[in-house]
C-alpha positions in Angstrom: -34.9 0.9 24.6 -36.8 0.4 21.4 -37.5 -3.0 20.0 -35.2 -2.5 17.2 -32.3 -1.7 19.4 -29.5 -4.4 19.9 -27.9 -5.5 23.0 -25.3 -3.2 25.1 -22.0 -3.2 23.6 -19.0 -5.1 25.2 -16.3 -3.0 27.0 -13.7 -1.6 24.9 -10.1 -0.9 26.2 -9.0 2.7 26.7 -8.2 4.3 23.4 -4.5 4.6 22.7 -3.3 7.1 19.9 0.0 5.2 19.6 -1.8 2.0 18.5 -3.4 3.9 15.7 0.1 5.3 14.9 1.3 1.6 14.8 -1.4 0.7 12.4 -0.3 3.7 10.2 3.2 2.2 10.2 1.9 -1.1 9.3 -0.4 0.0 6.4 2.3 2.3 4.9 4.7 -0.5 4.9 2.3 -2.7 2.8 1.3 0.2 0.7 5.0 1.0 -0.1 5.7 -2.6 -0.7 2.8 -3.0 -3.2 3.4 0.2 -5.1 7.3 0.3 -5.0 8.5 -3.1 -3.8 12.1 -2.1 -4.8 11.9 0.8 -2.2 10.7 -1.4 0.8 11.3 -5.0 -0.2 9.9 -6.3 3.3 6.9 -4.1 3.6 4.5 -7.0 3.6 5.5 -7.6 7.2 3.0 -4.7 7.9 0.3 -7.5 7.9 2.1 -9.3 10.6 1.9 -6.0 12.6 -1.8 -5.8 12.0 -2.2 -9.4 13.3 -0.8 -8.4 16.7 -2.8 -5.3 16.9 -5.8 -7.1 16.1 -5.2 -10.0 18.5 -4.4 -7.6 21.3 -7.5 -5.3 21.0 -10.1 -8.0 20.2 -8.6 -10.2 23.1 -8.8 -7.3 25.4 -12.5 -6.9 24.7 -13.2 -10.6 25.0 -11.3 -11.0 28.4 -12.8 -7.8 29.9 -16.2 -9.1 29.1 -15.7 -12.4 30.4 -14.2 -11.0 33.6 -17.3 -8.9 34.0 -19.6 -11.8 33.2 -21.3 -10.1 30.1 -19.7 -12.0 27.4 -22.2 -12.5 24.4 -21.3 -14.2 21.1 -24.0 -12.3 19.5 -22.6 -9.0 20.6 -19.2 -10.0 19.8 -20.1 -10.8 16.1 -22.4 -7.8 15.7 -19.2 -5.7 16.6 -17.3 -7.7 14.0 -20.0 -7.1 11.4 -20.1 -3.4 12.2 -16.3 -3.0 12.0 -15.6 -5.2 8.9 -18.7 -5.1 6.7 -19.4 -1.5 5.7 -16.1 -0.6 4.1 -15.7 -4.1 2.6 -19.2 -3.9 1.0 -18.2 -0.6 -0.6 -14.9 -2.0 -2.0 -16.3 -5.2 -3.2 -19.2 -3.3 -5.1 -16.6 -0.9 -6.8 -14.3 -3.9 -7.7 -17.3 -5.7 -9.4 -18.2 -2.6 -11.3 -14.7 -1.9 -12.4 -14.2 -5.6 -13.2 -17.4 -5.6 -15.4 -15.8 -2.8 -17.5 -12.2 -3.8 -17.8 -11.7 -7.6 -17.2 -11.8 -10.4 -19.9 -14.3 -13.1 -19.3 -11.9 -15.6 -17.6 -10.7 -12.7 -15.4 -14.1 -11.7 -14.4 -14.9 -15.2 -13.5 -11.9 -15.3 -11.2 -12.9 -12.0 -9.8 -16.4 -13.5 -8.9 -14.8 -16.4 -7.2 -12.5 -14.1 -5.2 -15.7 -11.9 -4.2 -17.2 -15.2 -2.8 -14.0 -15.6 -0.8 -14.0 -12.1 0.5 -17.5 -11.9 1.4 -17.3 -15.4 3.2 -14.0 -14.5 4.9 -12.3 -17.5 3.2 -10.1 -15.7 0.8 -6.8 -17.2 2.2 -8.2 -20.7 1.5 -8.9 -19.9 -2.1 -5.6 -18.3 -2.9 -4.0 -21.2 -1.1 -5.5 -23.7 -3.5 -4.8 -21.4 -6.5 -1.1 -20.6 -6.0 1.5 -22.0 -8.2 -0.4 -23.4 -11.2 -3.0 -22.0 -13.8 -2.8 -18.9 -12.0 -2.6 -15.2 -13.0 0.2 -13.3 -11.6 -0.5 -11.8 -8.1 -0.6 -8.3 -9.5 -3.8 -9.1 -11.6 -5.9 -10.2 -8.5 -7.7 -7.2 -7.3 -8.8 -9.0 -4.2 -5.6 -10.7 -3.2 -5.1 -8.6 -0.2 -8.3 -10.1 1.5 -6.5 -13.2 2.3 -5.3 -11.4 5.6 -9.0 -10.6 6.5 -9.9 -14.3 6.0 -7.3 -15.3 8.5 -8.5 -12.9 11.0 -12.2 -13.7 10.8 -11.4 -17.5 10.9 -9.3 -16.8 14.1 -12.4 -14.9 15.6 -14.7 -17.9 15.0 -12.4 -20.1 17.1 -10.7 -17.7 19.6 -14.0 -16.7 21.7 -15.1 -20.4 21.9 -11.6 -21.4 23.4 -11.6 -18.5 25.8 -15.1 -19.1 26.9 -14.3 -22.8 27.5 -11.2 -22.0 29.6 -13.2 -19.6 31.5 -16.0 -21.9 32.4 -13.8 -25.0 33.0 -11.3 -23.1 35.0 -8.5 -24.0 32.6 -5.5 -21.7 33.0 -5.9 -19.3 30.0 -2.2 -18.3 30.0 -1.1 -21.9 29.6 -3.7 -22.7 26.9 -2.6 -19.6 25.0 1.1 -20.4 25.4 0.7 -23.9 24.1 -1.6 -22.9 21.1 1.0 -20.2 20.0 3.7 -22.9 20.3 1.8 -25.4 18.4 0.8 -22.8 15.6 4.3 -21.4 15.3 5.7 -25.0 15.0 3.3 -25.6 12.1 4.6 -22.4 10.5 8.1 -23.2 10.9 7.6 -26.8 9.4 5.3 -25.8 6.5 7.6 -22.8 5.4 10.0 -25.6 4.5 7.6 -28.1 3.0 4.9 -26.0 1.6 5.6 -22.2 1.7 2.2 -21.3 0.1 0.4 -23.3 2.9 2.6 -21.7 5.5 1.6 -18.2 4.1 -2.1 -18.7 3.9 -3.0 -21.3 6.3 -4.9 -20.1 9.3 -3.2 -22.8 11.5 0.3 -21.5 10.5 -0.9 -17.8 11.1 -3.0 -18.0 14.4 0.1 -17.6 16.7 0.6 -14.1 15.6 -2.9 -13.0 16.6 -2.5 -15.1 19.8 0.7 -13.3 20.7 -1.5 -10.1 20.8 -3.8 -12.0 22.8 -1.2 -13.0 25.2 -0.1 -9.5 25.8 -3.9 -8.7 26.3 -4.1 -11.3 29.1 -0.8 -10.3 30.8 -1.8 -6.5 30.9 -5.2 -7.4 32.2 -4.1 -9.6 35.1 -1.2 -7.1 35.7 1.4 -9.8 35.3 4.8 -8.2 35.6 6.8 -10.4 33.0 10.0 -8.5 33.6 9.9 -9.0 37.3 9.3 -12.8 37.0 12.1 -13.0 34.3 14.4 -11.2 36.8 13.5 -13.4 39.8 14.2 -16.4 37.7 17.5 -15.3 36.5 18.3 -14.3 40.1 17.3 -17.8 41.4 19.6 -19.4 38.9 22.5 -17.0 39.7 22.1 -17.8 43.5 23.3 -21.3 42.8 26.6 -19.9 41.6 27.4 -16.5 42.9 25.8 -14.1 45.6 25.4 -11.3 42.7 21.9 -10.2 41.8 20.5 -8.5 38.7 19.9 -4.7 39.6 16.4 -3.4 40.0 14.9 -2.3 36.9 13.9 1.3 36.1 10.3 1.1 35.1 10.4 4.3 33.0 13.7 3.3 31.2 12.3 -0.3 30.6 9.3 1.2 28.7 11.5 3.5 26.8 13.8 0.5 25.9 10.8 -1.7 24.8 9.5 1.0 22.6 12.9 1.7 20.9 13.6 -2.0 20.5 10.1 -2.9 19.2 10.3 -0.2 16.6 13.8 -1.1 15.6 12.7 -4.8 15.0 9.8 -3.6 12.8 12.0 -1.3 10.8 14.6 -4.0 10.5 12.1 -6.5 9.1 10.6 -4.1 6.7 14.2 -3.3 5.3 15.8 -6.8 5.3 12.9 -9.3 5.0 12.0 -10.0 1.3 10.1 -12.6 -0.7 13.3 -14.6 -1.1 13.3 -15.3 2.5 11.5 -18.3 4.1 8.5 -16.3 5.3 6.6 -16.4 7.5 9.0 -18.9 9.2 11.4 -17.5 11.8 11.6 -14.2 10.1 7.9 -13.5 11.2 9.3 -13.1 14.7 10.7 -9.9 14.0 7.7 -7.8 13.2 5.4 -9.7 15.5 7.7 -9.4 18.5 8.4 -5.7 17.5 4.8 -4.9 17.5 4.4 -6.8 20.9 7.0 -4.8 22.4 5.9 -1.5 21.1 2.3 -2.0 22.6 3.6 -3.2 25.9 5.7 -0.3 26.2 2.6 1.9 26.7 1.3 5.0 25.3 4.0 7.2 27.5 7.2 5.5 26.2 9.4 7.5 24.1 8.7 6.5 20.6 5.0 5.8 21.1 4.5 9.3 22.7 6.7 11.3 20.4 6.3 9.5 17.0 3.6 7.1 16.9 1.0 9.5 18.6 1.7 12.2 16.2 -1.4 13.6 14.6 -0.5 12.6 10.8 0.2 8.9 11.8 -3.0 8.7 14.1 -5.1 10.0 11.2 -3.7 7.4 8.8 -4.2 4.7 11.5 -7.8 5.8 11.9 -8.5 5.2 8.1 -6.1 2.2 8.0 -8.8 -0.4 7.4 -10.4 1.3 4.3 -7.0 2.4 3.2 -5.8 -1.2 3.2 -9.0 -2.3 1.4 -8.7 0.4 -1.3 -4.9 0.5 -2.3 -4.5 -2.9 -3.6 -7.4 -3.0 -6.1 -6.5 0.3 -7.5 -2.9 -0.8 -8.0 -4.1 -4.1 -9.5 -6.7 -2.6 -11.9 -4.1 -0.2 -13.1 -1.7 -3.2 -13.8 -4.4 -5.0 -15.6 -5.3 -2.0 -17.7 -1.8 -1.2 -18.4 -1.0 -4.9 -19.4 2.2 -4.5 -17.4 3.6 -2.8 -14.3 2.2 0.7 -14.4 4.6 3.8 -14.5 5.6 5.3 -11.1 3.4 8.3 -11.7 0.3 6.0 -12.2 1.3 4.1 -9.0 1.6 7.4 -7.1 -1.7 8.4 -8.4 -3.5 5.1 -7.4 -2.0 5.4 -3.9 -3.1 9.1 -3.6 -6.6 8.0 -4.7 -6.5 5.2 -2.2 -6.1 7.8 0.6 -9.0 10.0 -0.7 -11.4 7.0 -1.0 -10.2 5.7 2.5 -11.1 9.0 4.1 -14.4 9.3 2.3 -15.2 5.7 3.3 -14.2 6.2 6.9 -16.2 9.5 7.2 -19.3 8.8 5.5 -19.6 5.0 5.7 -17.7 3.4 8.3 -18.0 5.9 11.2 -21.8 6.6 10.7 -22.6 2.9 10.6 -20.0 1.5 13.3 -20.5 4.5 15.7 -24.1 5.4 15.0 -27.1 3.8 16.7 -26.8 0.1 16.5 -30.1 -1.6 15.4 -31.1 -5.1 14.2 -32.2 -3.4 10.8 -28.9 -2.0 10.3 -27.1 -5.4 11.0 -29.5 -7.2 8.9 -29.0 -4.9 6.0 -25.3 -5.3 6.1 -25.6 -9.1 6.3 -28.0 -9.0 3.4 -25.9 -6.8 1.2 -22.9 -9.1 1.8 -24.9 -12.1 0.8 -26.0 -10.4 -2.2 -22.4 -9.5 -3.1 -21.4 -13.2 -2.7 -24.3 -14.2 -5.0 -23.1 -11.6 -7.6 -19.8 -13.1 -7.2 -21.1 -16.5 -7.7 -23.0 -15.4 -10.8 -20.0 -13.9 -12.5 -17.8 -17.0 -11.6 -20.5 -19.2 -13.3 -21.4 -17.1 -16.2 -18.3 -14.9 -16.7 -18.4 -11.4 -18.1 -21.8 -10.8 -19.8 -20.5 -7.8 -21.7 -19.6 -10.0 -24.8 -21.8 -8.0 -27.0 -19.6 -4.9 -26.5 -16.5 -6.7 -27.6 -15.4 -6.7 -31.1 -15.1 -9.8 -33.2 -11.3 -9.5 -33.3 -11.2 -9.2 -29.4 -13.4 -12.3 -29.1 -11.1 -14.3 -31.6 -8.0 -13.2 -29.6 -9.7 -14.2 -26.4 -10.7 -17.4 -27.8 -7.1 -18.2 -28.5 -6.1 -17.6 -24.9 -8.7 -20.0 -23.7 -7.1 -22.9 -21.8 -10.0 -25.2 -22.2 -9.1 -25.6 -25.9 -6.3 -27.8 -25.0 -8.7 -30.7 -24.4 -11.1 -29.8 -27.0 -10.6 -33.4 -28.7 -10.3 -35.3 -25.6 -12.8 -37.2 -23.4 -12.9 -37.9 -19.7 -11.5 -41.2 -18.6 -14.1 -43.8 -17.9 -14.8 -44.4 -14.3 -12.7 -41.4 -13.1 -14.1 -38.9 -10.7 -11.8 -36.0 -11.4 -12.2 -35.7 -15.2 -9.6 -32.9 -15.6 -6.9 -34.9 -14.1 -7.5 -37.8 -16.5 -8.4 -37.4 -20.2 -8.3 -39.7 -23.1 -8.4 -39.3 -26.9 -10.5 -42.4 -27.5 -12.3 -43.8 -24.5 -13.4 -47.0 -26.3 -10.0 -48.4 -26.9 -6.9 -48.9 -24.9 -4.5 -46.2 -24.9 -0.7 -47.0 -26.1 0.7 -43.7 -24.9 0.5 -42.0 -21.4 1.2 -38.3 -20.9 1.9 -37.6 -17.3 2.7 -34.4 -15.5 1.3 -31.0 -14.4 -0.1 -28.1 -16.2 2.9 -28.1 -18.4 1.8 -31.3 -19.7 -1.7 -30.4 -20.2 -0.6 -27.5 -22.4 0.8 -30.1 -24.8 -2.5 -31.7 -25.3 -4.0 -29.9 -28.3 -0.8 -30.3 -30.4 -0.5 -33.9 -29.6 -4.2 -34.5 -30.4 -3.3 -33.3 -34.1 -0.6 -35.8 -34.7 -1.7 -38.8 -36.9 0.9 -40.9 -35.2 -0.5 -40.3 -31.8 -4.2 -40.4 -32.7 -3.7 -43.8 -34.2 -2.2 -45.1 -31.1 -4.4 -43.2 -28.7 -3.2 -41.4 -25.8 -4.3 -40.9 -22.1 -3.4 -37.7 -20.1 -3.0 -38.0 -16.4 -2.2 -34.8 -14.6 -1.9 -33.3 -11.0 -2.1 -29.7 -10.4 1.3 -28.2 -9.9 2.9 -31.8 -9.7 6.0 -32.8 -11.4 5.9 -36.2 -13.2 8.2 -37.9 -10.6 7.7 -40.3 -7.9 7.1 -38.9 -4.2 10.2 -38.8 -2.1 10.6 -38.8 1.7 13.8 -37.4 3.0 14.6 -36.6 6.5 11.0 -36.9 7.5 9.9 -34.4 4.7 7.8 -35.3 1.8 8.8 -33.8 -1.6 6.7 -34.1 -4.9 3.6 -35.1 -3.0 0.5 -34.6 -4.9 -3.2 -34.4 -4.2 -4.8 -37.7 -4.1 -1.4 -39.1 -4.8 -2.2 -38.5 -8.5 1.1 -38.6 -10.1 2.4 -41.7 -8.1 -0.7 -43.6 -9.3 -0.2 -42.4 -12.8 3.2 -43.5 -13.0 2.4 -46.8 -11.3 -0.5 -47.6 -13.6 1.6 -46.7 -16.7 4.3 -49.1 -15.6 2.0 -52.0 -15.0 -0.3 -51.3 -17.9 -0.1 -54.0 -20.8 -1.3 -51.5 -23.3 0.8 -48.6 -22.5 4.1 -48.7 -24.5 5.3 -45.1 -24.4 5.3 -42.9 -21.4 5.7 -39.0 -22.1 6.7 -36.8 -19.1 6.4 -33.0 -18.9 6.5 -30.6 -15.9 7.1 -27.0 -14.8 10.3 -27.5 -12.6 12.0 -24.3 -13.7 10.1 -21.9 -11.4 11.7 -23.8 -8.4 15.2 -23.8 -9.9 16.4 -20.5 -11.0 18.6 -17.6 -10.1 17.2 -14.8 -7.7 16.3 -11.4 -9.3 15.8 -12.9 -12.7 13.4 -10.2 -13.7 10.7 -12.8 -14.4 7.2 -12.7 -13.0 7.4 -15.7 -10.6 7.2 -16.6 -7.0 10.3 -15.4 -5.1 12.3 -18.2 -3.3 15.5 -18.2 -1.3 18.9 -19.4 -2.4 18.6 -22.0 0.2 15.6 -23.3 -1.5 16.9 -23.2 -5.1 19.8 -25.4 -4.0 17.6 -27.7 -2.0 15.0 -27.9 -4.9 17.7 -28.7 -7.6 19.2 -31.5 -5.4 15.8 -33.1 -4.7 14.5 -32.9 -8.4 17.8 -34.5 -9.5 17.4 -37.3 -7.1 13.6 -37.7 -7.7 14.2 -37.7 -11.4 16.9 -40.3 -11.1 14.6 -42.7 -9.1 11.7 -42.0 -11.5 13.5 -42.6 -14.7 15.3 -45.8 -13.4 11.9 -47.5 -12.7 10.5 -46.3 -15.9 13.4 -47.6 -18.0 13.2 -50.8 -16.1 9.6 -51.3 -17.2 10.9 -51.8 -20.8 8.7 -49.0 -22.2 9.7 -46.1 -24.4 10.3 -43.0 -22.3 9.9 -39.5 -23.6 10.7 -36.3 -21.6 9.8 -33.0 -22.7 12.3 -30.4 -21.6 10.1 -27.4 -20.8 9.2 -24.3 -22.7 10.7 -20.9 -22.0 8.8 -18.8 -19.4 8.1 -15.3 -20.4 8.8 -12.1 -18.5 5.5 -10.6 -19.8 2.0 -11.6 -20.5 1.1 -12.5 -24.1 -1.7 -9.9 -24.0 0.9 -7.4 -24.4 1.5 -8.6 -27.9 -2.0 -7.4 -29.1 -3.1 -3.8 -29.3 -6.8 -4.7 -29.2 -7.6 -7.4 -26.8 -9.1 -5.5 -23.8 -12.2 -3.5 -23.5 -10.5 -0.7 -21.9 -7.0 0.3 -21.5 -5.7 2.9 -19.0 -3.3 5.1 -21.0 -3.7 3.6 -24.4 -1.8 0.4 -25.5 0.7 -0.5 -28.3 1.6 -4.3 -28.9 5.1 -5.4 -27.7 7.6 -5.8 -30.5 9.3 -8.1 -30.7 6.9 -10.4 -28.7 9.7 -12.3 -27.3 11.9 -13.1 -24.3 15.8 -12.3 -24.9 17.6 -15.7 -25.3 20.4 -15.0 -22.9 17.9 -14.2 -20.1 16.1 -17.5 -20.9 19.5 -19.4 -20.8 20.5 -17.7 -17.5 17.3 -18.7 -15.8 17.2 -22.2 -17.1 21.1 -23.0 -16.6 20.4 -25.3 -13.6 17.5 -26.9 -14.9 19.2 -27.7 -18.1 22.2 -28.9 -16.3 20.1 -31.5 -14.5 18.3 -32.4 -17.8 21.8 -32.9 -19.5 22.9 -35.0 -16.6 19.9 -37.1 -16.8 20.3 -37.6 -20.6 23.8 -38.9 -20.0 22.6 -41.3 -17.3 19.7 -42.6 -19.3 20.5 -42.8 -23.0 17.6 -44.9 -23.9 15.2 -42.0 -22.7 14.3 -39.5 -25.6 14.7 -36.0 -24.3 13.0 -33.4 -26.5 14.0 -29.8 -26.2 10.9 -27.9 -26.8 12.5 -24.6 -26.7 14.6 -25.5 -29.8 11.4 -24.9 -31.7 10.2 -21.6 -30.0 13.9 -19.8 -30.0 16.4 -18.8 -32.2 19.8 -17.4 -31.3 18.4 -14.0 -30.1 14.8 -14.5 -28.9 12.3 -17.0 -27.6 9.0 -16.0 -29.1 5.6 -15.6 -27.8 4.3 -14.7 -31.3 5.8 -16.5 -34.3 4.8 -16.9 -37.9 1.5 -14.9 -37.1 0.6 -17.5 -34.3 0.1 -16.3 -30.7 2.1 -19.4 -28.9 1.2 -18.5 -25.3 -2.0 -18.0 -23.2 -0.1 -16.7 -20.1 3.5 -16.1 -19.2 4.2 -19.9 -18.9 1.5 -21.9 -20.8 1.3 -22.4 -24.6 -2.0 -21.5 -26.1 -3.9 -24.3 -28.0 -2.6 -22.7 -31.2 1.0 -22.5 -29.7 0.7 -26.3 -28.8 -0.4 -27.2 -32.4 2.4 -25.0 -33.9 5.1 -26.8 -31.6 4.0 -30.3 -32.5 3.7 -29.3 -36.2 7.4 -28.6 -36.0 8.5 -31.7 -34.1 6.2 -34.3 -35.5 9.0 -36.4 -37.0 10.7 -36.6 -33.6 7.5 -38.4 -32.3 7.4 -41.1 -34.7 8.0 -43.8 -31.9 
């Protein structure tokens, strides 16, 4: 053994081609969902299948090494580096290069941030914090798919430690695993109702899926015959009432049945689950239990042997990891460069290219590094390259795209108009406030008479308000919570609604009520995205019918409580009824804003949303606003859409002004345009 050679590899379970076939089913489902969501609306469940497979295989390795007394953290993480790093380094590098060529400065900054998350296996935590406000649509995040990799790697930091602890302390590992699965699943079911984004991205709410695979590994290693134990328990129960007993099970038929049932559950989930369901939640049991049953059925069961072990599926399974890494960036960059959902032909081409790149990556990068001679030098180089990529991402995040010299003046002017930071151009940080974005004031040297409270849909009003003489003379303070409606927090049936980070909105409302200087309280928030018809053709997070009804009822109650208290304070209250949300990005309205287009680009004409679609989508929200207006006649409700819409359209470009910076937020120019039109209404 040379000095440069690393330790002996940990034992690996016997190769099963049917598991590679199952990997193929999972990755094909995910790709189909991403490329053609209307064809397989539940294809995202492929990730859940991956979690079961990963939990089973890695836990098998850990348990076998512990049983043989050769477990090593160092060797375990070397194995993970060799498995994960090679293909990921290639994909991150290519994404950086493509991003440098085609992304706008803010988009390139976001890519840099996501590169840090991908390199550090914390992508899921980044996307968890981003989701829901000031956020580009998912399709324009080339590294969004790395969230699942983050969940896995976080699991593999915790799981070996727990197993080793149980092994050394003689703790029953089966009991420990069962308890953690139950706890994690309970968190999943609870948070899917209270915070669906957390439930999707949180490692705690996802660990049960990987552990379910670990449970199967433990059962198979210790040859625990679950079906026999279940049969004995049922017979024991039956003996109290009848002499009858369950017939003996045919092991072969049982394997075939498990295989068929497992595949059926996965197929059912892929067809009938969709983004409108509360997912993961209880729905995640379908693909996870399906994958569990397929693996437990064994390689000789009917579908495992005849379908999953077929050469085409096994080949796709072998390249499934690089295929998963490649497919989404290609589709995402195509969307970005088309400024809309690419044509079916482009999507098919992107998927075909993903297969080619995946095979090349597997053949010439992954296999030579993963299965070649393992040396300290090789491991060190991989780690160094990943650190360098994280640093490169950090530089992009701090500096943005440095290609400004290649952008024309017209492009730079258009990009500047879309810059969100311009909303607070004339504002100052509030004195003695730690989070300066959450609190801004026009004049920090005098008390404010007007308080603007809400989420990002109050912030996008800032530029326009700062231009009004009637506002400037009275001074205004803007207090905001990311993604937080301007209503008091509620607790109903043990659940918290409209809770906000650092209790920001509750504090802002309380301070406004108690303040002697504040005479006017203005409220604005983005409630519509939670209250809308399903399949409304807008680029928004999908939610269930159940959630829509629940959210509407909760908002109505929260608004009633909030306005009751505010009106009782004796101050003037203004509620801005929200602006329309577009079904396109405003960049579609310019023919010359991106450094590079995929198939050429012509500006959208008209740059507008059809009024009937807007009214259909906002019907429930406007019903709530109308009801509140009748209940609180002293509150001044200002319909912002009256100034952005006519009878036919709601405009994103009007009178030569680009009104929006993304599909839901006004641009700085749009904010100024809007308040220039309604200045008379704000003479309070």
